[in-house]
N, C-alpha and C positions, 0 to 999 in steps of 0.2 A: 449770278445764280443762273443755272441752266434748268429749264423745265421741258420735259419731253412727254408727249402723249397726244390727247385730242386737242381740238382747236381752242377750247376754253383753257386748257392747261398751258398753252403757249403764251403766257402773259408774264410780264415782268412785275415783280413785287417791289415795293419801296424798301430801301436799305433797312429801316427800323423794323420792317416786318420779317424779312428773312434772317436777320441777325438772331432772332429768337428760335429759328428752326434748327432741326438736326442737319448734320452734314449731308445725309442721304435719306430721302423719303421714297419708299416704293409702295404704291397703293393700287391693289387689285390688278396687278400686271398679268397679262396673258399673251402668249405668242403662238400664232397658228401658222402651220405650213400646209400648203395644198399638195396632196399626193396624186392629183389628177394627171393622167397620162395624155389626155387629149389637149392640143393647143387651144381649141375653142373653149374647153372647160376652164383652162388656166386663165383665159381672157375674162370669162365671166367671174372668176374668183377675184380678179384684180378690181373689177368695177362693182362687184356685189357687196352686200352687207357683211361686215366683219363678224356680226353676231349670228349670222345664219349658219347653222351646222350642216355640213355635207358629209357624205359617206367617205369622201377622199380627204377629209381634213385630219391633220395631226396636230394636237396641241402640245407643244414642247414645254410650255409653262401655263399654269392655270391658277388664277387668283392668288398671286404672290404679294404679300404685304408685310413690310417690316421697315424699321428705321435704324439708322446708325448715328449715334451722337457724335458731336465734334470731338476729335481726339480719341475716339473709341477704335479698338481693333475688333473687327467682326469676321468670323470664319464661316465658310460654307463647305459642307461635306456631303457626299453622296456617291453612289455608284456611277460608272460610266454610262452616259446617255440619260442622266437624270435631269438635265437642263441647267447645270451649273454655269457652263461657258456661255450659253445663250443669255442667261440672266446678267452675267458680267458685261457682255457686249451691249446689252440694252442700257445698263447703268453708265457705261463709258460713252454712249452716244453713237456707237458703231452701227447699231440696229434700232429700229423703232418698234415699240410694242404694238400688238394688235389691239389690245385693250389696256386700260389702266393708265397710270401716270408715274413718272419718275422725276424727282427733283434733286439736283446736286448743288450744294452750296460750297463753292471754292474751286480753285484750280485743280483739275483732275489729271492724273497721269496713270496710264494703264499698261500692264504687261500681259497681253492676251495670247493669242496663238503665236507659235514660233515664227518670228520674222514678220509679224503683222505690222504694217506701216513702213516697212523697209522696201526700197526699190532694189531688186537683185542686181540691176545693171550698174547702180551707183556704188561708189566706194564707201567704206565704213565712215570715213570723215564726212563725205557729202551727206550720208544718211543721218549722221549726228546733227549736223546743222539744219537739215530739212525737218527732222522730227522735233528738235528743240524749238524751231521757229513756229511750227504748227501748234506746239504746246504753249506758246505765248512769250517766249524769250526774244529779246532783241539780239541783233548780231553782236553787239559789244558784250552782252551777257553770255552769249554762247562761247565767244572767244575766251572770255575769262574762265569759264568752267570746263572748257575742252580738255585742258591738261588733266583735270581730276577724272573726267569721264574716260579718257584714254588710259590713264594709269589703273583705274579700277577694272576696266574691261580686260586688260592684259592680252590683247590680240597682237601686239608687237607690230611688225612691219606690214601686217595684213590690214592695218587701219586704212591704207591707201589702195587696197585691192577691192574689186567688186565683191559685194557680200554674197553673191552666188557661189563664190569659191570658199565660203566659210563652212566649217562644220556646224552641226546643230548647237554644240556647246559654245562655240565662239559667237554665234549669232545671238544666243540668249545672254551671254556676258555683256555684249554691247547694248542690247535692248534694255537689260536691267540697269546698266550703268547710266544710260540716258534718262530712264524713268525716275531714278532716285536722286539725280543731281540737278534737277530743275526746280528744287524746292516745292514739291507738290503739297497741296493742302489735303488732297484726297488721293490715295494710292490704291490701285486695283491690281492684284496679282493673281494670275490664273496658272497654277501648277508650274511656276517658273523654276522653283527649286528642284524639280524632278529631272531637269536637264543639266548635264555637265558633271564635272568631277566633284568629289566630296569636299575638296579644299575650297572650291569656289562656292559651293552650297553653304558651307559654314560661314564664309565671309558675308554672303548675302543675309544669312540669318542674323549675324551680329549687326549688320547695317539696319535691318528691319527693326531690331530692338532699339537702336539709337533713334530711328525715326519715330517709333512709338513713344519713347521718352520725351521727344521734342513736341509731342502733341499732334502728329500727323494722323489723320483718319485713314484707316486701312481696311480694305475688304480683301480677304485672302481665301482662295479656293485651294484645298489640299486634300490628298488622300491619306496624309500622315496625321493620325490623332495626336502624336507627340508635338508636331509643329503647331497645331491648333491650340493645344493646351499651353504651349510656351508663349504664343503670340497674342491670343485672342481672349477678350473679356467675355464676349457672348458669341454664340455660333448658331447656325441653322442647318438642319439636315433636310434635304429635299430628295424626293424619289418620284420618278415618273412625272416630273413637272409640278409636284405638289409638296407643300411643306409638311414634313412629318413631325418635326420637333424644333422648337425655337426657345432659346434661353441660355442659362449658364453653360459654358463650354464643356465642363466635366459631365454634366447631365446629358447634353446632346450627344457627346462622343460615346458615353455608356449606352445610350439607346441605339445608336448606329451600330456599335460593335455587337450588341446583343442580337440585333436583327441579322447581322452578318453571320453570327454563330447559329442562327436558326432558332433563337429563343427570344423571349421578351425580357425586359429589364424591370426590376423593382427598385424602389428607393427606400432605403432604411428599413427593410423588412426581410425576414428570414425566408429562405427557400422552403417550399412545401415540406413539412416534416414527414419523417418515415411513418408508415402505418404502425398502429399500436403493437402489432405482432413482432415488429422489429425493435425490441428493447435494446438499448446500447449495451454491448458486451465489451467493456473497456480493454482493448488490446494496446498497451502502451509501448511506444517506441522510444519516447523521450526519457523514460526512467520512472521509477515508482515515486520519486520525490514530487513529481508533478501532480500527483493525486491530491496534495494538500493545497494546490494553487490553481483554482479553476480558470483564472484569467478573465479578461473582459468579454462580456457577451456581445454578440453582434447586434446592432440596432442604432448605429450612429447615422450621420448624414451621407454616408457614402452610397455609391451606386453599385449594383451587382448584376451579373447575368451568368448563365450556365445551363447545362442540360439536366441538372439536379440529380445526377447519379451519385454525387457526394456533395457535402457542403462543409464550409468552414463554420464551426459552431462557436469558437472562441479563439482569441489571440491576445497576446500581451507582449509588452516590452519590459525586460528585466535586466538587472545587473548580475554580476557573477555570484552574488549571494542569494539571488532569487527575489530580490525586492523590486517592486514596480518602478520603472524608470521613465521619467518625463523629459530629462535633458541629459546631455552627454558632453564630456570634454575629450579632447584628443587623447587617444590611448585607452579610454574606458572600454571595458568589455560590455558589449551590447548583446543581449540574448532575445531573439524573437521566438516566443513559444506559440505554437499553433495546434489547434485541435480540429481534426477533420472527421466527420461522421459519414460512413458509407451507406447509401440507400440501395445501391445495386453493386454487384460484384465488379471490381476493377482489377483487370489482369496486370496492367502496367501503370500503377498510380504515380503521379508526379505532384509534388507540393513545392511551392516556391514563393518568392516575393520580389517586388520592385520598390525601390526607394526613389522618390521624386523631390525636386526642390520646389520653391514657391512659384517658379515659372511653369511647373508641370513637366520639366525635363527629367528623364530618367538618369540618375547619377550612379546607380548601383543596383544590381539584381542578380539573383541566382536561384537555382532550384535543385532538388535532390538528384535528378539525373545528371545535370551539368557538373555536379560535385562528385559524381561517381558513386552515389549512394542509391542503389536500386532497391526500392521499397518492396516488401512482400505483397502478395495479393490482398486487396481490401475485400473483406467479406461483408455482406449486407448486415447492418445493425452494429458493426464494430466501430468503435471510436478510437482514433489514433492520435497520439500526441507526438509532436516533433519539435525540435529546437534548432535554431540556427544561431551560432555564436561567432562574433567577429569583433575586432578592435576598431574603435571609432577613429576614423582618419581626421586630418586637420581640414575639415570642411569649413567653407565660409559661414559665418554666423547667420543663421536663419532657421525657420521651421521646415522640417522635412516630413513627408508623409509616406506611409507604407501600404502598398496594395498586396493583398494575400490571395493566392489562387491554388486550386487543386484541379488536376487534369488527368487524362488517361491517354497513353500512347508513348511516343518518343519525341526527341527534339525536332525531328523533321516533319512529323505529323502527329497531331494530338487533338482530342476533343476537350473543350473546357467544361468542367463540371460545375465549378463555382468560382467566380472572379469578383472579389470584393474590393472596390476602389477606395483608396485613402482611408483604410480602416484604423490605422494607428498613426500617431504623430510624435515627433521627437525634436526638441530644440537643441541645436548644437551651439556650444559656447566656443566657437572657433575664432579665426581671424575676423577682423572687422569687415562688414559687407563691401567696403570700398576697396578691399584687396583685389588684385587682379586674378581673374579666373574663379573657379568653383572650389578648388582644393589646393592646399598648401603642402608641398612635399618637403621633407627634411633636406636641407641643403647645407653643405660646408663650403665656404669660400676661402680660397688660398690666393694670396697675392704676394709677390716679391719683386724686388728691383734687380734687374739684370744689366750688365754692361752691354752697350749697343754692339760692341764688337763680337759678343758671344751669340748674338741672334743670327741664326742661319738665314742666308739669302736664297730664296727659291725662285 
């Protein structure tokens, strides 16, 4: 177990003590940088008290406390400059905190800044052996795993060239491959999947899912809400070096996106209703038959945000006969019925939905504009009914959720009016979850025996 922080923190605990601890404990961590320009002032800063505040001080982190359980996947999100990378460097032991304490239980492997830990003058092969040795592997263990590392990195003949000749994508491939093939107990990833091509990013995501299933503790920094939803049990949002939200990933991501949209997020509660003067004047787009089926009112456990120019007031999943639908078989017609109430005039309204699997990954989604259906202007007080109808594909058997949204603008630029996370759910009776992939496509297999002499030689 590694403990970093003050003098008292640097003590070794007995095995039976830290067995009961979390994989990572962060307690009251702060990190200060001096912005003093005078060399004399910088010298005083080095020997002075860490607790004394000076006008030239910049606190990149302030009073950060959280824990990560053994085998848990923990996400960190925030804008650029919020302190995410600094926090990961402290957890990884690359940097010491100014205040507080960090304790890590288990072999730690980190993918931090691009090329960190690599000597640019050494070859890729030499860097693999050097980094794996630093991370605790013997020479025999490194030789045994090197073929796997080389195969996964896919840098080809460049493995014996100096890494200073590598592209940023090649460098990240090699760093990621080393980090995940040393059997880490704790893996730290700082925006590694944002570098390189989509093919390699998908391979990395699949490998991270396998590590998660094997019980590896992971801390992942990402700007992608979809990646955090797919990989992380809990997450933390930090801004200006301080914790803004900590808890369930869906909740934290909703709060972060709400702030990014310039609004606040509410949980399970409706957007501020229209004034009494704006009585709903039902202007139906979905057809008069929808008048008899009001749908499910909003008020579940989902999270929502938006500028409140319009709101989703009801939504439902139905079959072709208009009956409420809770499960679907391949080929079933699924109808998503939505009601949107306008509080202000919307010149270019858009209504759409996203369908996500149990990992939080988006598997399907569309909106009125993408389908070439330009809606009329929404007038204040009008309530509009829409329906999206599609045939259920052969999705892997599990529960899928639907996020419903109304916005204004076009596909290149729009303002979110109301975005309701995971409002509806539908159980798919498709192939067994052990089936490969997320969707099963109709496939016809033909096989025949041919004479060897009839096979063309190329």
